[in-house]
N, C-alpha and C positions, 0 to 999 in steps of 0.2 A: 454305466447304464444311461447317462446323460446324453450319449451319442446315438442310442438306438432310435430306429425310425419313429417309434411311438413317443419318444420324449419330447417335451415341449420345444426344445431348440430346433429339432428337425420337423416335428409335426407342424409347426407354424411357419416354417421356411425362414427362420431367423438366421441360420447358418447354411452354408453349403459345403458339401464334402466332395473333393475332386479326387476320385479313387485312383490309387496307383497299385497295380497288382503286385509289385515287389515289396510293398510295405504292409505291416499288419494294421488293423483298424485303428489302434491307439496312435499310430504314426502317420495316418493319412492327413494330407494337407487340408485344412479347415479355413474357410473364408466367410466373413460376415456378408450376408445378402446385401447387394448394393442398394435396393430400395430402403433396407432397414438402416443402413449407414447413412444415407442422406437424411432419413427421418430423424435419426439421433443427432445429427449435425444441425438440425432446425430447418432444413430445406424441405418442409413438408409439402408445399404447393396446395392449390385448391382442388386438385384432381389427381387421384391415385395414379393415373396414366402418366403424370409428369415425372414421377419417380420409377415406375415399373412399366416399360414399353409393352410388356406382355398383356397389359390391360387396356391397350388402345381401344377407343370406342366408348370408354367410360364417360358418362355425363353426370352432372350434378344437379340434384333436384333442389329447388328453392321453394319454401313454403309460401303460399299466397297470403295476403293479409287476412282473409277469412274465406272459409268455404260456405257454400249454400247449405242450407240445413239437411238436405237429403244426402249429401256427401259428407258432411260433418259427422253424421251419425255412423257411417262406414268407417271414418277414421277413428272414432271413439271405439268402435268394435275391435279394431286392430290393436289400440292401446290396451283394451281389456285383455285381449288374448296374449299379450306379450308380458303382462304383469307377472305371470308365473314362469316365464322363460321364453326362449326364442322359438316359438311355434311357427312354422312356415304357413303362410296364408296365400291362397290363390285369389287374385282380383280378376274376375271375369267380366269383360265388356270393353268399353271404350278405353283405348290406351292413354289418351290425354287425361281422362278423368282419374284413371289409376295412378298417374304421376302426381296429380294434384293431391289426392287422398293419401297416397303414401308419404308425400312431403310433409303434409300437415300432421300425420300420425308421428312421424319421426321427430318433428320439431317439438311436439308436445312432450315426447319422452326424452328430449334432450340428445337426440341422435343426429349426426349428419346423415344424409341420404344421397346414395349414389346409385346409378343404373347401368345396365349392360343390355344392348340390344340383342335380338335373336341371332343375327349373322355372326356376332362374336362369340355368343354362348356355345353354339353348336359346332364350332370348328375347333374347339380347344379340348385338350385332355381333361376329363372331369376331376381327376385327383389333383393335378397340378393347379387348375383354376380354382378349385375349392381351397387349396391351401393359401393362394394369393388373396382371394376374396376375404377369407377368414382373417388372415394376418392384417389386412387394411382395416377391416371392421374393428378389430381389437385395438390397433394402434391409434385409430382416429375416433373411436367411439361412434361407429357408423352402422347403418343397416343397407342392405342391397335390395334393389328392384330388379328382377331378371324379366326381361320382355320376351316372351315366347312367340308373340305374334299369333299367326294362324296355325292350325294343327301341324307340328313337324312330322317328318317321316318317321316310321316306327324306330329305325336305328338312333335317330336324333332324339326322340323321346326317351329311349333307354339311357342315352348319355345324360340327358337333363335329369332324369330320375336319380341317376348315380350322383350327379353334382349335388341335388338337393340333399340326398342321404348324408354326403360327406359334410355339407354345410351344417346340417343338424347336429351331427356328431361334434363338429367344432363349436357348437352353440352359437352360431352366427344368425342374427336376426335377418330373415330373408322374406321377401314377397315375390310372388310369381304372377306377372301380368300376362293374360292370354285372351284372345278372342273366342276361343272354344274351351270348353272344360277338359282339362287333362287329368286323367287318373294316374297319378304317379305316387310311388312309395312315400309314405310319410306326409303326404299332402291330404290332410283331413278336413280342412276348413276352407270353404269358398265363399267369398263374398261378390255379389253381383254389383258392379259399378256402372253407372249411367252418367250422362251428361246432366246439367240442371234441368229440372222440370220446366214446362212452358211458363209457368208462373214465376219460377225463380229466375229464368232468363228475362222475362219482362221486367222483374225488379232489378236485375244487374244493369239493363239498359237504362231504366229510369235513374237509378243511382248515379250514372255518369252523365245523364243529360240535364236533369233538373238542377236549376241554378246556373247553367251555362246557356239556356235558352228561355226566352219569354213566350211560351205558347200556351193556349188554354189546355186545361187537363183533358177534356174530352178529345181534343185533336191528338195529343201525345198518345193517349190510351188507344185510340183507334189505329194510329200508325204502328204502335208496338204490337197490337194484336195481329195485324197483318204480317208484319216481319217475323214474329216468333212462330206463327203458323206455318211459315215456309222455310226458315232457316233454323237449323238445330245447332247452336254453336255453344262452345265451351266459354267459361267465364273469361279466360284470357283472350280469346277471340272476340268476344263481346266488348271488352275494354278497348282492343285495338280498332275495331270497327266503329264504336262510339266516337273515339277520338278522330278518326277519318272523317266521319260524318260531320262532327262539329267544325272541323277545318273547312269543309265545304260550305256549310251553312253561315259560318262567321264571314267567309270570303263574300258570299251574296249579300249579306247584310251590309258589309263595308261598301259595296258598290251601290247601296241606296235601294236595293230591292226589298220589296215587302215579302215577308215569310208566309207563304200560303201553305195550307195542309198538304197539298200534293208535293210541294217542295221538300217538306219535312219527310214525308213517306219516301220520296224519290232518293233523298240523300241517305237515309237509313237502309233502304233497300240495296242501293249500290254498294255501300260500305260492307253489308252483310254478304252480299253476292261475291264480293272481292275476296272474302275470307275463305271461300269454298273452292277457289281455283286449284290450288296446289295438289291436293291428294289425288283427284281423279286423273289428273294429267300424269301422274306417275305410274298408273296402271298401264301395262304394255297394250292390252286389248282395247284401249279406249283412245279415241281421238276427238279432239274438240272441233266442232264445225261452226263456221260463221253463219249466223241466222239473219240473212239479208232480205229474204222474201217477206212480203206482207200478205195478209189474207185476201186483201182486195186485188192483189196481183194474180191470184189463182183463177184460171177459167175452169170452173166446175159447176155441176148442176147445183141449183138452189137447196136441194135437200142435203147434199154433202156439205155445202157451206154452213148450213144450219147446224149440222152435227158438230162441225169443227167449232162453231161458237159455243155450243153445249159443253164441248170438252174443256174449253177455256174456262167456262163459267164453274164447272165442277172443281177445277184446280184453284181458281181465284177465290171462291166463296166457301171453301170447306170450313174455315174457322167460324163463319157466320152460321152456317147450317148446323155443324156439329157442336161447337163450343157455346155460341151465344143462344141459339134456338133450341138446343137440347135434343136434336135428332140423334138416333143411335146409328153407328156405322156398322153394326153387326159384327159378327165374328171375324170377318175377313179383313177387316181394317179400313182405312180411309184412302188407300192408294187408288189412283186412277190409271187403270191398265187398258190399253187400246190396241186394236189390231187394225192395220191398214192392209187391205188386200187389193190386188189389181195387177195387170201386166206391167212389165218394166216401162218406165218413162211416162207414166200416167199422173205423176205428181205427188207420189207418197212422201218422198224425201222433202220436197219443196214445202208440202203441207206441214211437215214436222218443223221446218225451219219457221214457218209462219207462226205457229203455235209458240214456239220458243220465244220469238220476237214479241208477240202480243202479250205474253206472260212475263217478259223481261227476265227470262232465265237462260242459262247457259245450255247449249245443245251438244250432246256428246254421241258420237256413233260408237256402238260396241261391236267389235269384230268377233263374231261368235266362233269362227274357225280357230281363233286363237284361245278361246275359252274352253272348248270341248277337248276332253281328253279320253284316251282309251283306257286309262287307269281308274280303277274304281274309286270313287269319291273325289277325284281331282277336279271334275267339272263343277260340282257343288262348291268346292273351296274356291275356285276361280270366280264363280258368280257371287259368292259371299264378299270377296274382296271388292268387286265392282259396286255392289249395292252399299257396302260399308263406307267406301270412299265417297259415294254420291250422297249419303245421307245429310251432310252438313248444309248443302245449299239447294236440296231438292231440284237438281237439274232435270232436263228432259233427256231421258235415255232412249236412244234410237237403236233397236236391235234389228239390224237388216237381215232379210231372208230367214226368218225364224223357222220356217217350215223345214229347213235343212237340218235343224237340230232338235226342235220340239214337235216333230211331226207325230203321226199316228203311232201309238204305243202298240207293240206286238204283244201277243200272249207271253206271259212270263215262262221262259223255258229254262233259264238258269240265273246264276247270281248277278250276271251283267245286266240282264233284263230288269231284275228287281231294282238294282241300283239306278238304272236309266229312269225307271218310274220315280224313284225318290228324287232324282234330280230335277225332274219336271215338276214334282209337287213343291220342291224347295223353291223354284223359280216363281211359281204361282204365289206361294206364301209371301215371298219378298216383294213381288210386284204389288200385292194387296196391301202391304204395309208401308210401302214406299211413299214418302211424303211429296215426292215430285210427280213427274208424269212419265210413264214407261210406255213406249210405243214399239209394237212389233210390226214388221213388214213381211208380206209374203206375196209371191207371184201366183200362188195356187192355194186359195183358202181351203179347198177340199182336202188338202194334204194335212191339215191342222187337226189334231185329236179333238174330238167333240168335248171330252171333259175339260180340255184346256180352254175351249171357246166359251163354254158355259160361265166361266169365272172371269171373263173380261167385261169391263164396264160399257166399253162402245166397240162396235165393228163398223169401220168405214169402208165402203167399196168404191174403188176408183176404176170407173169404166173407160174404155177407149173413147176418146172424143168423137162427137158427131161432127158433120161438115160445118154447121154454123159455129161450133166451138173451135174447130181447127182454124177456121178463117180469123177468129178473134185471137187465137194464139199467134198466128202468122203476124197479125198487126201489132201485137205487143212485143214480139221478139225482134222485129225489124224497126229500126228507128224512123220516126215519122218523115224525116227529110227524104227517105228513099221510097216512100209509098207511091209517089207519082209514077205511073207506068207499070205498076205491078198489078197482076190479076189475082187478087185474092180469092175470088170465087173459083178460079181454076186451081189454085194452091190448095184449097180446102178439099179438092176431090182426091189428093193423096192420102191414103190411109196410113198416117203416122201419128204416134203419140206426141205429147208436148215435148218430151225429152228429145225425140228424134227430130221434131220440127226445129227446135233450138239448134241442134247440130247442124242441120242443113243450112239455116240462116247464117250461122257463124262461118261455115266452110265457104259459102258462096260470097260472103263479104271479103274474105281473104283472096278468093279468085279474082274478084273485081279490083281489089287493092293492087294485086300483082300485075294486072293489065292497065292500071291507071284509069279505070273507067268506073262510072257509078253503078251501083248494084242493079242488075236487071234480070228479067226472067231466064236468060240464057245461063246466067251464073247459077240460079236457083235450080234450073234443070239439070245441070251437070252435077252439082252438089247432091241433089235428090237421088240421081241414079247411083251415085257412089254410096250413099247411105243405104239404098235398097240392096246393092251388092253386099254390103256388110251384114245386112239382115238376112242374107241368102234368099231374097225375094226377086221374083221375075220383074223386069222392067215394065212397068204399067204403060198402057197405051196413051194415057193422058200426058206423058212426057214427050211423045214423038213429035208433035207439031208446035211445040213452044218456040217462040222467038228468042 
């Protein structure tokens, strides 16, 4: 009976039978499992994957020196749950927080902690994987954190559920980390895990900085308040950012510079901003943009410029209005959601660049065509991935041509319509809760659903420039050394937007360079004629008599 499948030797994968059809069971070749052999010989390694290649992707969790109180409470709950046996626990929320909490709970219980990411979990046979995970847990005195990530496909969820059931049967301590709640067999207890609270984050920063810098308490408090209001970082990220900021500040002090309040804030801000780069850039639908434009570079009506200034103020001073002055943000959250509407080339993207530069935040363009899926629920999942990745740094998110995706909602005809409405509602909810700035652009504001528009903080309308504005745009896009001999009044008569004016000026410059001549009206006329052709517009009479 010791060789039957349910017996410990085979159930734990300690031995392997290599069947031969010509021999009875009692005469079958038996071999000690290779990972077990290495373990018995003392070659344990720090990671189970070193002995068992089938567990490739395994990572080791190391407990931090101390968790913040809100996270320590969740670690205590796990310890309490496991006092009576290996109860599987779902950790719902931020994956890095889940790792820290799992490591702390395991350390307190005297267990080593290992983890496996979703891509490794969902590609393996549940029975074989459970046997290997259970065996390693018993041999090493360990627990496992299984990272499911975002909601897996139904078939993958079924395999994950089977894996959990088998691990429970093997009495293996297991935690499941997920971004969304998963209803799996045997998974009866869920803990919500979050990053440290704002006050805890400020305390973590302070712990790293006090004693290393000689700055007045009010200056440090003001700087930390600003940084924590904008950047939502884990304890490990704060430790790394604080170290980076200290290196920069100590360098300035060694150069003989006096440490001003703006220097302190700038160093902390830059270090925190640097911690948030990686996650968003790994999302396929997101591309980082260089924010070179300044608000003073924009040729816009005064009212539009004023509104852009208000947008920047709402982002910059949220901590002051909500936290210090006590104003309520309401049910919708503190997010600043903005719609830029207007024809192509009128400056919507450039205005987004200018705001990102003014706020000293990263700017990311979100390609909605890659987010939208015909499969029910997939668009919401993709949006969640973008916002979750952006939360650390409160970046400026630019959703181009939003009307193509979030336009007027039709009457609910079928389940696809109902899910489309849910996806729009989810987008609104995340925009309102987002700690950064979310900008939607559209070429046709009337196509945006009114229910959507009502929940936006600002709507900025970019009109086609008038002749005086066009003349100023021409002057700005053409370097001053070429202004002599150019008729800006005549150029302003061409009904082009700022983006098209920039195209014409650049193409004309290349024409002049190819001819070895300075830029002149003839080059601009030819380039303007070609631009009009691209726009499928008739050649205007203003071009006919140019020199």
